[in-house]
C-alpha positions in Angstrom: -8.4 -183.9 23.4 -12.1 -183.0 23.0 -13.2 -180.3 20.6 -15.9 -177.7 20.9 -17.9 -179.6 18.3 -17.8 -182.7 20.5 -19.0 -180.6 23.4 -21.9 -179.3 21.4 -22.8 -182.8 20.3 -22.6 -184.1 23.9 -24.8 -181.3 25.2 -27.1 -181.5 22.2 -26.7 -177.8 21.4 -25.1 -175.8 18.6 -21.4 -174.9 18.5 -22.6 -171.2 18.7 -24.3 -171.9 22.0 -21.1 -173.5 23.4 -19.1 -170.5 22.3 -21.6 -168.1 23.9 -21.2 -170.0 27.2 -17.4 -170.0 27.0 -17.3 -166.3 26.2 -20.1 -165.2 28.5 -21.9 -163.5 25.6 -25.7 -163.0 25.4 -28.4 -164.5 27.4 -27.8 -168.1 28.5 -30.5 -169.9 30.6 -29.4 -171.7 33.7 -30.4 -175.0 32.2 -28.4 -174.5 29.1 -25.4 -173.3 31.1 -25.5 -176.5 33.1 -25.9 -178.7 30.0 -22.8 -177.2 28.4 -20.7 -177.3 31.5 -21.7 -180.9 32.3 -20.7 -181.9 28.7 -17.3 -180.1 29.1 -16.8 -181.9 32.4 -17.7 -185.3 30.9 -15.3 -184.8 28.0 -12.6 -183.1 30.1 -12.8 -180.2 27.6 -10.3 -177.4 28.3 -10.9 -174.2 26.3 -7.8 -172.8 24.6 -7.4 -169.5 26.5 -4.4 -168.5 24.5 -6.1 -169.0 21.2 -9.2 -167.1 22.4 -7.0 -164.2 23.7 -5.2 -164.0 20.4 -8.4 -163.9 18.4 -9.9 -161.2 20.6 -6.6 -159.5 21.1 -7.2 -159.6 24.8 -5.1 -161.0 27.7 -8.1 -161.3 30.1 -5.8 -159.7 32.7 -6.9 -156.7 34.8 -4.4 -154.5 36.5 -5.2 -153.4 40.1 -3.1 -150.6 41.6 -3.6 -149.7 45.3 -1.5 -147.7 47.8 -1.1 -150.3 50.5 -2.1 -153.9 51.3 -1.8 -153.4 55.1 -5.1 -151.5 55.1 -8.0 -153.8 55.8 -10.1 -151.7 53.5 -7.8 -152.3 50.5 -7.3 -155.9 51.4 -11.1 -156.4 51.3 -11.2 -154.5 48.0 -8.6 -156.9 46.5 -10.4 -159.9 47.9 -13.6 -158.9 46.3 -12.0 -158.0 43.0 -10.3 -161.5 42.9 -13.7 -163.1 43.5 -15.4 -161.0 40.8 -12.8 -161.3 38.1 -12.5 -165.0 38.6 -16.2 -165.4 38.2 -16.0 -163.4 35.0 -13.1 -165.4 33.6 -10.4 -162.7 34.2 -7.3 -162.7 36.4 -5.7 -159.7 38.2 -2.2 -158.4 38.4 -1.9 -156.6 41.7 0.6 -153.8 42.4 0.9 -152.1 45.7 2.8 -148.8 45.6 3.4 -148.6 49.4 2.0 -145.0 49.2 4.8 -143.8 46.8 3.7 -142.1 43.6 7.0 -142.6 41.9 6.9 -146.4 42.3 3.2 -146.3 41.1 4.4 -144.7 37.8 6.6 -147.7 37.3 3.8 -150.1 38.1 1.5 -148.5 35.5 4.2 -149.0 32.9 4.6 -152.6 34.0 0.9 -153.2 33.7 0.9 -151.8 30.2 3.9 -154.0 29.3 1.8 -157.0 30.5 -0.9 -155.9 28.0 -3.7 -155.8 30.6 -7.2 -155.3 29.2 -7.9 -152.5 31.7 -6.9 -151.0 35.1 -8.7 -150.4 38.4 -6.9 -147.5 39.9 -7.0 -147.2 43.7 -4.6 -144.3 43.9 -3.9 -141.2 41.9 -1.3 -138.6 41.3 -0.7 -136.3 38.3 2.5 -138.3 37.6 0.4 -141.5 37.3 -2.1 -139.8 35.1 0.7 -138.9 32.7 1.7 -142.5 32.4 -1.7 -143.8 31.5 -2.5 -144.6 27.9 -5.6 -142.9 26.8 -6.6 -146.0 24.8 -6.3 -148.2 27.9 -9.6 -148.6 29.8 -9.3 -147.3 33.4 -11.8 -147.1 36.3 -10.9 -145.0 39.3 -11.7 -146.5 42.7 -12.2 -144.0 45.6 -10.0 -141.5 43.8 -11.2 -138.5 41.8 -10.1 -138.3 38.2 -7.9 -135.8 36.4 -8.7 -136.9 32.9 -12.1 -138.4 32.0 -12.7 -141.9 33.4 -15.4 -143.6 35.4 -15.1 -143.1 39.1 -16.4 -145.3 41.9 -16.8 -143.5 45.3 -18.9 -143.7 48.4 -20.7 -140.7 49.9 -17.7 -139.6 52.1 -19.3 -136.3 52.9 -22.5 -137.8 54.4 -20.3 -140.3 56.2 -18.4 -137.5 58.0 -21.6 -135.9 58.9 -23.0 -139.2 60.3 -20.0 -139.8 62.4 -20.0 -136.3 63.9 -23.8 -136.5 64.6 -23.4 -139.9 66.3 -20.8 -138.5 68.7 -23.0 -135.4 69.5 -26.1 -137.6 69.9 -24.2 -139.8 72.4 -23.5 -136.8 74.6 -20.0 -135.9 73.4 -19.2 -132.2 74.0 -15.6 -132.2 73.0 -15.3 -134.3 69.9 -12.1 -134.6 67.9 -11.3 -136.0 64.5 -8.1 -137.9 63.8 -7.5 -138.4 60.1 -5.2 -138.8 57.2 -5.6 -136.0 54.7 -4.6 -137.2 51.2 -4.0 -135.5 47.9 -6.6 -133.2 46.3 -7.8 -136.2 44.4 -8.9 -138.2 47.4 -12.7 -138.3 48.0 -11.9 -139.4 51.6 -11.1 -135.7 52.3 -14.8 -135.1 52.2 -15.0 -137.0 55.6 -13.3 -134.0 57.2 -15.6 -131.5 55.5 -18.7 -133.4 56.7 -17.4 -133.7 60.3 -16.5 -129.9 60.3 -20.0 -128.9 59.0 -21.8 -130.7 61.8 -19.5 -129.5 64.6 -19.7 -125.9 63.4 -23.4 -126.1 63.2 -23.3 -126.7 67.0 -21.3 -123.5 67.5 -18.0 -125.2 68.0 -14.7 -124.9 66.2 -13.8 -128.4 64.9 -10.7 -130.0 66.3 -8.8 -132.0 63.7 -5.6 -133.9 64.4 -3.6 -134.9 61.3 -2.0 -138.3 61.1 1.8 -138.0 61.3 3.5 -138.5 57.9 5.8 -141.3 59.2 2.8 -143.2 60.4 1.2 -142.9 57.0 4.2 -144.4 55.2 4.3 -147.3 57.5 0.5 -147.7 58.1 1.4 -147.9 61.8 -0.7 -145.2 63.6 0.5 -145.8 67.2 2.3 -142.4 67.4 -0.7 -140.5 65.9 -3.1 -142.2 68.4 -0.8 -141.1 71.2 -0.6 -137.6 69.8 -4.4 -137.4 69.8 -4.6 -138.0 73.5 -1.6 -135.8 74.3 -3.0 -132.8 72.3 -6.6 -133.3 73.3 -6.7 -134.9 76.8 -10.3 -133.6 77.3 -11.7 -135.4 74.2 -14.8 -137.3 75.0 -15.5 -138.4 71.4 -13.2 -139.4 68.5 -14.0 -139.8 64.8 -11.2 -141.7 62.9 -11.1 -141.5 59.2 -10.6 -145.2 58.9 -11.2 -148.3 61.0 -7.6 -149.2 60.7 -6.8 -145.9 62.4 -9.5 -146.4 65.0 -8.0 -149.7 66.0 -4.9 -147.8 67.2 -7.0 -145.3 69.0 -8.8 -148.1 70.9 -5.4 -149.7 71.7 -3.9 -146.4 73.0 -7.0 -145.6 75.1 -6.7 -149.1 76.7 -3.0 -148.5 77.4 -3.8 -145.2 79.2 -6.7 -146.7 81.2 -9.2 -144.6 79.2 -12.5 -146.5 79.0 -14.4 -146.8 75.8 -17.3 -145.9 75.6 -17.7 -144.5 79.2 -14.8 -142.0 79.0 -14.5 -141.6 75.3 -16.6 -142.7 72.4 -15.0 -143.8 69.1 -16.4 -143.9 65.5 -14.5 -145.3 62.6 -15.0 -145.3 58.8 -15.2 -148.3 56.3 -16.9 -150.9 58.6 -14.3 -153.3 57.5 -13.4 -156.7 59.0 -11.7 -155.0 62.0 -14.8 -153.2 63.2 -16.9 -156.0 64.7 -13.8 -157.7 66.1 -12.4 -154.7 67.9 -12.5 -154.3 71.7 -15.0 -153.0 72.2 -16.7 -153.6 68.8 -16.4 -150.4 66.7 -19.2 -148.1 65.6 -18.3 -147.3 62.0 -19.6 -145.7 58.8 -20.3 -148.6 56.4 -18.9 -148.5 52.9 -20.6 -151.0 50.5 -17.2 -152.5 49.4 -18.7 -155.5 47.6 -21.2 -153.4 45.6 -18.5 -150.8 44.8 -16.1 -153.5 43.5 -18.8 -155.1 41.4 -19.7 -151.8 39.9 -16.0 -151.0 39.2 -15.5 -154.3 37.3 -18.8 -153.9 35.4 -17.8 -150.4 34.3 -14.4 -151.6 33.3 -15.8 -154.4 31.2 -18.0 -151.9 29.4 -14.9 -149.7 28.7 -13.0 -152.8 27.5 -16.0 -153.5 25.1 -15.6 -150.1 23.6 -18.2 -148.0 25.4 -17.5 -144.4 26.2 -18.3 -143.9 29.9 -17.4 -140.8 31.9 -19.4 -140.7 35.1 -19.2 -140.9 38.9 -21.0 -143.7 40.6 -21.8 -142.5 44.2 -22.6 -145.2 46.7 -24.6 -144.4 49.9 -23.1 -145.1 53.3 -24.8 -145.9 56.6 -23.8 -145.8 60.3 -23.4 -149.2 62.0 -23.7 -148.7 65.8 -21.7 -151.0 68.1 -20.4 -150.8 71.6 -17.8 -148.1 71.1 -20.5 -145.4 71.2 -23.1 -147.1 73.4 -23.5 -146.2 77.0 -23.4 -142.9 78.9 -20.4 -140.8 79.3 -18.6 -140.4 82.7 -17.4 -137.0 81.6 -20.9 -135.9 80.8 -22.2 -137.0 84.2 -19.4 -135.4 86.1 
């Protein structure tokens, strides 16, 4: 089996340079990086990850805790985190709490038992906070913190405003929001606030329909979508707090013979994989998921390296217009 010295000799570099490439430390030119990796490939050199982990007292494991995998938003988040951690030489241990805080407590303890180097926390509760070790690096993802820790969020407030304004600009006179209000720690609640601000500025009282609790637990929003049209049959515009939820609204509208966008216009939030594939393609508030995940991992690595970081990274959002809000409204013309 080849040694690190043999790799250095093959690449005509120092052992220190090979070590820096392996540990991703310091500046390494592209040319030097290629030379070392070509030498490793030629010699079939396999770095001893176990030995490196023992020396550094690190597992190179990152815990990721999310509320559900059925959400296309969180599935994209996980996909991005797998890509990023792999590129950085880490692996993830993923736990999905299925929206239950008590099971999330157990998952936090399991992550600590696996000696993860850090945690990206995609859900929060006071119970979870109590289980976290203050010495364990944690970055919060789209959840506000209780104790001091870095937080990655998008501008949910502006997103709610954009969605409401889009419906009004498209001629909607009776807009409704269908959404899932979460705990007080959820930044997504700001989407409701932004929507309400814009609607009230027009002299209207905002109409909000809350997702049914049983739909939340199963991530199946068919009953909530039906309740929306039952409670607000005159709605000519709907803002959904997620694209996942919006997909059920589009489905229910089709089932009832309600045309989108001519009878009712629909705006989602996330701009995830569902949005451009929906029928019709969904107008949505875009969250920069890739950039948010990259920032989350970068902050977590800094925490792992011993830096003290306590800040909120706020990412801008933008409205992506598609067919679900284009075209004139039949109700407006009648």
